[in-house]
C-alpha positions as CSV (number, residue, x, y, z in Angstrom):
1,M,18.3,-22.1,-42.9
2,V,18.3,-24.9,-40.4
3,T,21.3,-27.3,-40.0
4,D,21.6,-30.0,-37.3
5,G,18.9,-28.2,-35.3
6,T,20.6,-24.8,-35.5
7,M,18.7,-22.0,-37.1
8,S,20.9,-19.5,-39.1
9,I,19.5,-16.2,-40.4
10,E,21.5,-13.8,-42.6
11,A,20.1,-10.5,-43.9
12,A,21.2,-7.0,-45.1
13,L,18.8,-4.4,-43.6
14,D,18.1,-0.8,-44.4
15,D,19.1,0.8,-41.1
16,S,20.2,0.1,-37.5
17,E,16.7,0.7,-36.1
18,T,15.3,-2.0,-38.4
19,R,18.0,-4.4,-37.2
20,Q,17.2,-3.8,-33.5
21,L,13.5,-4.3,-34.1
22,L,14.0,-7.5,-36.1
23,L,16.4,-8.9,-33.4
24,A,13.7,-8.4,-30.8
25,E,11.0,-10.0,-32.8
26,I,13.2,-13.1,-33.6
27,E,14.1,-13.6,-29.9
28,A,10.5,-13.3,-28.9
29,A,9.3,-15.8,-31.5
30,S,12.0,-18.4,-31.0
31,P,11.3,-21.5,-28.9
32,T,13.1,-21.8,-25.6
33,G,16.4,-23.6,-26.1
34,Q,16.5,-23.1,-29.8
35,E,20.1,-22.7,-31.0
36,M,20.4,-19.7,-33.4
37,T,23.0,-17.9,-35.4
38,L,22.2,-14.4,-36.5
39,A,24.1,-12.3,-39.1
40,L,22.0,-9.1,-39.5
41,S,23.9,-6.2,-41.0
42,A,22.9,-2.5,-41.4
43,P,24.5,0.0,-43.8
44,R,28.0,1.2,-42.8
45,M,28.8,4.8,-42.2
46,T,31.0,6.6,-44.7
47,L,33.8,8.7,-43.2
48,S,35.8,11.4,-45.0
49,P,38.5,12.0,-44.2
50,Y,39.2,8.4,-43.0
51,P,40.7,8.5,-39.4
52,F,43.1,6.7,-37.1
53,D,44.5,8.3,-33.9
54,L,46.9,6.7,-31.4
55,S,49.0,8.3,-28.6
56,V,51.5,7.3,-25.9
57,E,52.4,9.2,-22.8
58,D,54.8,7.9,-20.2
59,G,54.4,4.4,-21.8
60,V,50.6,4.5,-21.6
61,F,48.8,4.1,-25.0
62,R,45.4,5.5,-25.9
63,V,43.3,5.0,-29.1
64,G,41.2,7.9,-30.3
65,S,39.5,7.6,-33.6
66,C,39.7,4.2,-35.2
67,A,38.0,2.9,-38.3
68,A,38.3,0.0,-40.8
69,T,36.4,-1.3,-43.8
70,T,35.3,-4.7,-42.5
71,E,34.9,-6.7,-39.3
72,S,37.9,-8.8,-40.4
73,D,40.0,-5.6,-40.7
74,I,38.8,-4.5,-37.3
75,R,39.9,-7.8,-35.8
76,T,43.3,-7.5,-37.5
77,I,44.1,-4.0,-36.3
78,S,42.7,-4.7,-32.8
79,R,45.0,-7.8,-32.5
80,H,47.9,-5.8,-33.8
81,I,47.4,-2.9,-31.3
82,A,47.0,-5.4,-28.5
83,S,50.1,-7.4,-29.3
84,V,52.3,-4.3,-29.7
85,T,50.9,-2.0,-27.0
86,G,49.0,-4.4,-24.6
87,L,45.9,-2.2,-25.1
88,N,42.6,-4.0,-25.3
89,D,39.9,-1.6,-24.1
90,F,39.2,0.7,-27.1
91,E,36.5,1.3,-29.8
92,C,37.2,0.7,-33.5
93,Q,34.3,1.3,-36.0
94,V,33.4,-0.4,-39.3
95,A,33.0,2.3,-41.9
96,L,33.4,3.0,-45.6
97,G,35.7,5.6,-47.0
98,A,39.2,4.1,-46.7
99,P,41.3,5.7,-49.4
100,D,42.6,2.3,-50.7
101,E,43.5,-1.3,-49.8
102,N,46.8,-0.1,-48.2
103,W,45.0,1.7,-45.3
104,L,45.1,-1.2,-42.9
105,A,48.9,-1.8,-43.4
106,T,49.5,1.9,-42.9
107,A,47.6,1.9,-39.6
108,Q,49.6,-1.1,-38.4
109,L,52.8,0.7,-39.4
110,A,51.7,3.7,-37.3
111,V,51.3,1.5,-34.3
112,E,54.8,0.1,-34.7
113,L,56.3,3.6,-35.1
114,L,54.8,4.8,-31.8
115,T,56.3,1.9,-29.8
116,D,59.8,3.4,-30.4
117,L,58.8,6.8,-28.8
118,P,58.0,7.5,-25.1
119,D,55.7,10.5,-25.7
120,A,54.1,11.0,-29.1
121,A,50.9,10.9,-31.1
122,I,50.0,9.6,-34.5
123,S,47.1,10.9,-36.5
124,I,46.1,9.5,-40.0
125,R,43.6,11.3,-42.2
126,D,43.2,9.5,-45.6
127,R,46.8,9.1,-47.0
128,V,48.5,11.6,-44.7
129,M,50.1,10.4,-41.4
130,V,51.2,13.1,-38.9
131,L,53.6,12.3,-36.1
132,T,53.4,14.8,-33.1
133,L,56.4,14.6,-30.8
134,G,56.7,15.3,-27.1
135,E,59.7,17.2,-25.8
136,S,61.5,14.0,-24.7
137,D,61.3,12.6,-28.3
138,I,63.1,15.5,-30.1
139,D,66.6,14.1,-30.8
140,D,68.7,12.7,-33.6
141,R,67.2,9.2,-33.0
142,V,63.8,10.4,-34.3
143,D,65.1,11.2,-37.7
144,M,66.4,7.7,-38.2
145,I,63.1,6.2,-37.0
146,V,61.0,8.4,-39.3
147,Q,63.2,7.6,-42.3
148,R,62.8,3.9,-41.7
149,V,59.0,4.2,-41.6
150,R,58.9,6.4,-44.7
151,E,60.8,3.7,-46.6
152,R,58.1,1.1,-45.7
153,M,55.0,3.3,-46.4
154,P,52.8,2.3,-49.4
155,T,53.0,4.4,-52.5
156,G,50.8,7.6,-52.3
157,Y,51.1,7.8,-48.5
158,S,53.1,10.5,-46.7
159,L,54.5,11.0,-43.1
160,L,54.7,14.5,-41.7
161,V,56.5,15.3,-38.4
162,D,55.2,18.0,-36.0
163,R,57.9,18.8,-33.5
164,M,55.7,20.5,-30.9
165,V,55.1,19.8,-27.2
166,L,52.6,17.0,-26.9
167,E,49.2,18.1,-25.6
168,E,47.1,15.9,-23.4
169,A,46.1,12.7,-25.3
170,P,42.5,12.5,-26.5
171,T,40.2,10.2,-24.5
172,P,38.9,7.1,-26.4
173,E,35.6,7.7,-28.1
174,V,33.4,6.2,-30.8
175,V,34.0,7.7,-34.2
176,T,31.3,10.3,-34.9
177,A,30.6,12.6,-37.8
178,P,33.2,15.3,-38.1
179,K,32.2,18.9,-37.3
180,D,33.5,20.2,-40.7
181,L,31.4,19.3,-43.7
182,T,32.8,17.1,-46.5
183,I,30.8,16.5,-49.7
184,T,32.0,14.0,-52.3
185,I,30.8,13.0,-55.8
186,A,31.8,9.9,-57.7
187,P,30.2,8.1,-60.6
188,G,26.7,7.2,-59.4
189,L,27.4,8.2,-55.8
190,I,27.2,11.3,-53.6
191,S,28.2,11.4,-49.9
192,A,28.0,14.2,-47.3
193,V,29.5,13.9,-43.8
194,G,29.6,16.6,-41.1
195,G,27.7,19.5,-39.6
196,I,25.2,22.0,-41.0
197,A,23.8,25.0,-39.3
198,G,20.2,24.5,-38.0
199,D,18.0,21.6,-37.1
200,A,15.9,21.8,-40.2
201,A,18.8,22.0,-42.6
202,V,19.6,18.3,-42.5
203,E,16.3,17.3,-44.0
204,T,16.4,20.2,-46.5
205,V,19.8,19.1,-47.8
206,L,18.7,15.5,-48.1
207,S,15.5,16.4,-50.1
208,Y,17.4,18.9,-52.3
209,T,20.2,16.4,-53.1
210,Q,17.7,13.7,-54.0
211,T,15.9,16.0,-56.4
212,A,19.1,17.5,-57.9
213,Y,20.8,14.1,-58.5
214,P,18.3,11.5,-59.5
215,G,19.9,8.1,-60.1
216,H,22.7,8.7,-57.6
217,S,23.2,6.6,-54.5
218,L,23.2,9.0,-51.5
219,T,25.2,8.4,-48.4
220,L,24.5,11.3,-45.9
221,D,25.7,11.5,-42.3
222,L,24.8,15.0,-41.3
223,I,24.3,16.6,-37.9
224,A,22.8,20.0,-36.9
225,S,25.6,22.2,-35.5
226,D,25.9,25.7,-34.1
227,P,25.4,28.4,-36.7
228,G,28.7,30.1,-35.7
229,S,30.9,27.2,-36.9
230,A,28.9,25.1,-39.5
231,P,28.1,26.4,-43.0
232,A,24.7,28.1,-43.5
233,L,22.0,26.2,-45.4
234,A,22.2,28.5,-48.4
235,D,26.0,28.0,-48.7
236,T,25.6,24.2,-48.4
237,L,23.0,24.1,-51.2
238,A,25.2,26.3,-53.4
239,L,28.1,23.8,-53.0
240,V,25.8,20.8,-53.7
241,D,25.0,22.5,-57.0
242,I,28.7,22.9,-57.8
243,L,29.1,19.1,-57.7
244,N,27.1,18.9,-60.9
245,Q,30.1,20.5,-62.7
246,L,32.5,17.8,-61.6
247,D,33.0,14.2,-62.8
248,T,34.6,13.3,-59.4
249,G,35.5,15.6,-56.6
250,T,35.5,16.6,-52.9
251,I,34.3,19.8,-51.2
252,R,35.6,20.3,-47.7
253,I,34.0,23.2,-45.7
254,A,36.1,24.2,-42.6
255,E,35.5,27.1,-40.2
256,E,37.5,29.5,-42.4
257,T,38.0,27.8,-45.8
258,I,36.2,26.0,-48.5
259,R,38.5,23.7,-50.5
260,I,37.3,22.1,-53.8
261,T,39.3,19.4,-55.5
262,G,38.3,17.2,-58.4
263,T,38.1,16.6,-62.2
264,G,35.7,18.3,-64.6
265,E,35.1,18.8,-68.3
266,G,36.0,22.2,-69.9
267,I,39.0,24.5,-69.9
268,G,38.2,27.5,-67.6
269,L,35.9,25.4,-65.3
270,S,37.7,26.7,-62.2
271,G,36.9,30.3,-63.2
272,Q,33.2,29.4,-63.7
273,I,33.0,27.7,-60.3
274,E,34.8,30.7,-58.6
275,S,32.4,33.1,-60.3
276,T,29.3,31.1,-59.2
277,L,30.5,30.9,-55.6
278,N,31.3,34.6,-55.4
279,S,27.7,35.4,-56.3
280,R,26.1,32.8,-54.0
281,L,28.1,32.3,-50.9
282,T,27.0,34.3,-47.9
283,G,29.9,33.7,-45.5
284,N,33.5,34.9,-45.3
285,R,35.3,31.6,-45.9
286,E,38.2,31.6,-48.3
287,V,37.7,29.5,-51.4
288,E,40.5,27.2,-52.6
289,L,40.2,25.5,-56.0
290,D,42.3,22.6,-57.3
291,I,40.4,21.4,-60.4
292,E,41.9,19.2,-63.1
293,E,40.3,20.5,-66.3
294,Y,40.2,18.6,-69.6
295,E,38.8,19.2,-73.0
296,R,36.1,16.9,-74.3
297,V,37.4,14.3,-76.8
298,E,34.9,13.9,-79.6
299,P,34.7,10.3,-81.0
300,E,36.5,9.9,-84.2
301,I,34.0,8.6,-86.8
302,V,35.4,6.1,-89.2
303,A,34.2,7.5,-92.5
304,E,35.8,5.4,-95.2
305,L,37.0,1.8,-95.5
306,P,40.5,1.2,-96.7
307,D,41.3,-0.7,-99.9
308,V,43.2,-3.5,-98.1
309,M,41.1,-5.8,-95.9
310,K,42.7,-7.9,-93.1
311,S,42.0,-11.3,-91.7
312,P,40.4,-11.7,-88.2
313,A,43.8,-12.9,-86.8
314,E,45.6,-9.8,-88.1
315,C,43.0,-7.5,-86.7
316,Q,43.0,-9.4,-83.4
317,E,46.8,-8.9,-83.1
318,E,46.5,-5.1,-83.9
319,I,43.7,-4.6,-81.3
320,V,45.9,-6.2,-78.6
321,A,48.8,-3.9,-79.6
322,A,46.4,-0.9,-79.5
323,Q,45.9,-1.4,-75.7
324,Q,49.6,-1.9,-74.8
325,D,50.4,1.8,-74.2
326,V,47.0,3.0,-73.0
327,R,44.4,0.5,-71.7
328,I,40.6,0.9,-71.8
329,N,40.0,2.2,-68.3
330,F,36.9,3.0,-66.1
331,A,36.2,5.1,-63.1
332,P,36.6,3.0,-59.9
333,S,33.7,0.6,-59.2
334,S,31.9,2.1,-62.2
335,A,31.1,1.4,-65.9
336,S,31.9,5.0,-66.8
337,L,34.7,5.1,-69.3
338,D,37.7,7.2,-68.3
339,V,38.7,10.1,-70.6
340,T,42.0,8.3,-71.3
341,S,40.1,5.5,-73.0
342,A,39.2,7.7,-76.0
343,R,42.7,7.0,-77.6
344,P,42.6,3.2,-77.6
345,L,38.9,3.2,-78.6
346,D,39.7,5.4,-81.6
347,G,42.5,3.1,-82.6
348,I,40.3,0.0,-82.3
349,A,37.6,1.5,-84.4
350,R,40.1,2.3,-87.1
351,I,41.4,-1.3,-87.0
352,L,37.9,-2.8,-87.2
353,A,37.3,-0.7,-90.3
354,T,40.0,-2.8,-92.0
355,C,38.1,-6.0,-91.3
356,P,34.5,-5.0,-91.9
357,T,33.0,-8.5,-92.2
358,V,34.4,-10.0,-89.0
359,Q,32.3,-10.5,-85.9
360,V,33.6,-8.8,-82.7
361,A,33.0,-10.2,-79.2
362,I,33.7,-7.7,-76.4
363,E,34.5,-9.4,-73.1
364,G,34.6,-7.7,-69.7
365,Y,36.5,-9.1,-66.7
366,T,37.0,-8.0,-63.1
367,D,39.3,-9.0,-60.3
368,S,38.0,-11.1,-57.4
369,S,37.3,-8.1,-55.0
370,G,33.6,-8.0,-54.0
371,G,30.9,-10.6,-54.6
372,E,30.6,-12.7,-57.7
373,D,27.2,-11.3,-58.6
374,M,28.4,-7.7,-58.4
375,N,31.6,-8.5,-60.4
376,Q,29.6,-10.2,-63.1
377,R,27.2,-7.2,-63.3
378,I,29.8,-4.6,-63.5
379,S,31.8,-6.6,-66.1
380,Q,28.7,-6.7,-68.3
381,Q,28.1,-3.0,-67.8
382,R,31.7,-2.2,-68.8
383,A,31.5,-4.5,-71.9
384,D,28.2,-2.7,-72.9
385,A,29.9,0.7,-72.4
386,V,32.7,-0.3,-74.8
387,L,30.1,-1.5,-77.3
388,D,28.3,1.9,-77.1
389,A,31.6,3.7,-77.6
390,L,32.4,1.7,-80.7
391,L,29.0,2.4,-82.1
392,A,29.6,6.1,-81.7
393,R,32.8,5.7,-83.7
394,G,31.0,4.2,-86.7
395,V,31.3,0.4,-86.0
396,F,28.0,-1.3,-87.0
397,L,25.9,-3.0,-84.2
398,D,25.3,-6.2,-86.2
399,R,29.0,-7.0,-85.9
400,L,29.2,-6.5,-82.1
401,T,28.3,-8.6,-79.0
402,A,29.2,-7.7,-75.4
403,T,29.4,-10.2,-72.5
404,G,30.6,-9.8,-68.9
405,Y,32.5,-12.7,-67.3
406,G,33.1,-11.2,-63.9
407,E,36.1,-12.6,-62.1
408,A,36.4,-15.7,-64.3
409,T,39.6,-16.5,-66.2
410,P,42.1,-14.4,-64.3
411,I,45.4,-13.7,-66.2
412,A,47.3,-12.8,-63.0
413,S,47.2,-13.4,-59.2
414,N,44.5,-11.6,-57.3
415,D,46.7,-11.5,-54.3
416,T,48.6,-8.4,-55.4
417,A,47.5,-4.9,-56.5
418,E,49.3,-5.4,-59.9
419,G,47.6,-8.7,-60.5
420,R,44.2,-7.3,-59.7
421,E,44.8,-4.4,-62.0
422,A,45.7,-6.8,-64.8
423,N,42.6,-8.9,-64.3
424,R,40.3,-5.8,-64.6
425,R,40.3,-5.7,-68.4
426,I,38.4,-5.6,-71.7
427,E,39.3,-8.3,-74.3
428,F,38.2,-8.6,-77.9
429,T,37.7,-11.9,-79.8
430,L,37.3,-11.6,-83.5
431,S,35.9,-14.3,-85.8
432,A,35.0,-14.8,-89.4
433,P,31.4,-14.3,-90.3
434,V,29.3,-17.5,-90.4
435,T,28.3,-18.1,-94.1
436,P,25.1,-20.1,-94.8
437,T,25.6,-23.6,-96.3
438,D,23.7,-25.0,-99.2
439,E,21.5,-27.0,-96.8
440,D,20.6,-23.8,-94.9
441,E,19.7,-22.0,-98.2
442,D,17.5,-25.0,-99.2
443,E,15.6,-24.8,-96.0
């Protein structure tokens, strides 16, 4: 795009190497003196766990690991660190993987906490903040400071205090892939970050995962590590197979332990996973399992129609009431129905059976997070998922339509978490069937 003599180029590229090559070609081809604005982005790294490290010793601050989701968040945390500590020379990397939208505020709170202590260090991994104290900090004043910070922490975050002698503060460095291996599965997505034993193992794991999970988006940031500390290739492939038994979950492979957390279908799933790993793992790592198991809820088929039929308005009112206690929910950033949605969907199918002639419009809405095109697409996918679920419960297709409206028509403010949650919704609009007129019949 050219505006007032200035050429602007925006593009999302496959990788950093492509970005560098394209930059060189554009600069070589541009006329001398041509004003140009370039916005060429490459895919962001995914970090798990999500890190932030800050330390102070004798009044001197140092930033270790630092990450934020967007360039805007990087500027925000950088300005905050500079204003509170006076520190400007440090690296902070744009990366995916932040546990939620409260991550930035928690990192800012950690900076403020450290300014009240002469020798201490803060380390945040996902939603856990650990405060390590130097000898000069261990007094009654610390308890008061810690309590004040805990009262301000977002819901779901915790602050732990390690009253040990402070070791030498880490030197600033760019965030790199952690040595331990972390593998995560979510609807339509698999990510793996960390080290694997052997140079050839990285390509093998990539190829194996692509074959085992077609249709999933893969985010892999793997490095070849020493065989003595990183998991063996055979163990890594066994753990990749375990992901197939989980709806969502995380596998963290440390030097001495393998910890598996997540959600999966089937009572006794933990025992099945443990038995599989006992037969396939080659190392001596201790396996820790924390799996939330659930029984499959079979759709309730509406077999018979009641004697009393209701008006569209009556059915509309009952459908709204059916979602008061338990809403129709989806997995984050996905069109996969959450298992808790079975109850309201069963109720709605029973209600629709009492008005068998009305037309049902299923409407999907999102909040304003993300781009408009993405929001419209996921709202359509969610509306389609609800339509399919009602079909499975005996509601006829010729009565149903599904439309996604994206972020249009919000019912609450998108500036708060509660408002955004309210705007992510499924609505039903019922109407009487259109009956043909005499003129239509004559035609």
